[in-house]
N, C-alpha and C positions, 0 to 999 in steps of 0.2 A: 125563701131561697134555700136550696138544698146544700149539700157539702160544696165548698168552694171548688174542689177539684172536679166536680161533676158539671160545672159550667163550661161552656165553650169559651174560646178566647174572646170572641165578640161579646158574649154575655159578661165575662169578667171585666172587659173594658167598659161596658155600659154601667156595670155596678160601681166601678171606680168613679166614673164621671157623675153618677147619681148620688154618690156618698153612701151607698149601701155597704161598701167595703172599701178598703184602701189597698194600694199597692204594697205597703208595708205588711198588712195583714196577709195578703196573698203570698208574699215571699216567705214570711214566717210559717205559714201553713205548709207550703211545699218543702221548706227546710226541715220541718218536723217529719213529714212523710218520707223524705229522703233518708233522714237519720234512722227512721224506724224500719224501712223496707230495703234500702239499697245494699245492705250487707248480704242479703240473700239473693237479690236479683242482679246485682252487678251492672246497673244501668249507666252509672257515671264513672268516668275515668278522671275527671277534674271537676272540682266544685269551685264556684266563684261567689260564694254566699256573702262575703263581706262587701264586695263590689255591688252585688245585687241589693243588699240592704241600703247602701249609700244611694244608689240610683232610685230605689223605691221611695226613700225619704224625699228626694228631689222631685219625683213624680207627684207625690202627695202635696208638696208645697205648690206645684204648678196648678193642681186642681183646686186647692184652697184659694189660690190667687186668681182663680177664674181665667187662667190663661187658655188660649187656644191650644188644644192638644191633638196629636195624631190618633189615628184609628185604634191602635192597640196600646195606647198609652198606659204604662204601668203593669202590663201583663207579663208575668214570668213565663219564660220558655227555657228550653235547653237547645244547645247547638251540637250538631253531629261533629265528632272529632276529626272528620275529614275536611271541615270548613276552617279555613284560616281565620283566626281571631286575634287581633292585635293585642299583645301583652298577655295572652293566655296560652299556657302550654297546649300545643297541638301535636299530639303524638302519632296520629295517623295509624294507630294500632301497632306501631313498630318500635322495637328497641332502638333502631337506628335514629328515630326522632324523639326518643324519650325526653330529652331536655330541650327540644326545639320550641322557641317562643317567637312567633312571627311578628315582624314590626308593622304589619298591615292586616286588614280584614278583607276577606273576599266579598264579592258583590252581594251575595245572599245575606251575609252577616250585616253588612252595611244597610241593606234595605230593611231587614228586620229591626235594627236599631232605630232607623229613621221612622219606622212605623210606631215606635214607642215601646217596644218590648224590652224586657230585662232578662238577661241570661243568668240562669242558676249554675251553669257549668257546661261541660262537654260530655256527650254520651259515647258509650262504648261502641267500637266498630272493629271489624276484622282488619288485619294488616293491609293497609292501602285500599280497604274496601273490597278485596278480591275474594277471599274464601266465602263459603255460604254459612259460616258460623262465626259468632263473635267471641272467640276464645284466643287470647293473645298472651304474650309475655309481659305486657304492661298493665294489665288489669285483670280482675277476676272475670270469669265467663259471664256473659249476659244470659239470664235465665228467664223463662216465662213465669210471671208471678202466680199463674194458675196451676202450674206443675213444675216445681223446681228441678225435676229430673230432665226437663226438656230445654233445649237451646232456644233463645229468643230469635235466632236466625242470623241472616247475613249482614250486609253493610249497615243496616239500620237496627241491628239487634238491641243496642242500648236504648235507642229512641223508642223502639217497640216495647221494651220492658218497662221503661219509664211511663209511657202512655197507658199501658195496660194496668200498671199499678196505681 
C-alpha cells in the first residue's frame, strides 16, 4: 500500500474493513498533513480534529466488533464551509457569519455521515461562494500547493487546495 493519502476514499474504506489500516491511523495521518501544509495553503477555516478522533475510535471499535458498516466507514473527509454542519462553525466565508454555529446539518452532510465518513473540518470558500477566489476576512487565502503565488480558485478553493495537497 502506498501513502494513505494516495488511496481513494473507496480504497481507504476497504483497507479499514480489511484491517490494513484503521480510521484512527487515517485521521492522524491527515491531521499531521494539515498541520504541516495548511499554514501555507489555507485550505481549512475550521478544524474538528478532536471530534474526528472520537469518531475514528468508534469506527475502529465497530470494525473490531465485526459490525455491519456503511460504504465509507471511517474515511476522513472535509466539508465545504458553505454546507451547514450541526454544532460546527459555518462561516460561509463571511464576517457576518463568523460566529454562526448551525443547529442542523444540511442534506449533503447528513448523507456523508450516514455513509460513514468522518469530517476533519470545514474548507475555505469565498464569501457566500460568490467570488471566483477564496480570499476572505475570516481565513487566510486558499492557495494551490503547487504554486503558492496562485489562488486555489472559487467556491471550492479550500477543497481544491486540500485535495491537491
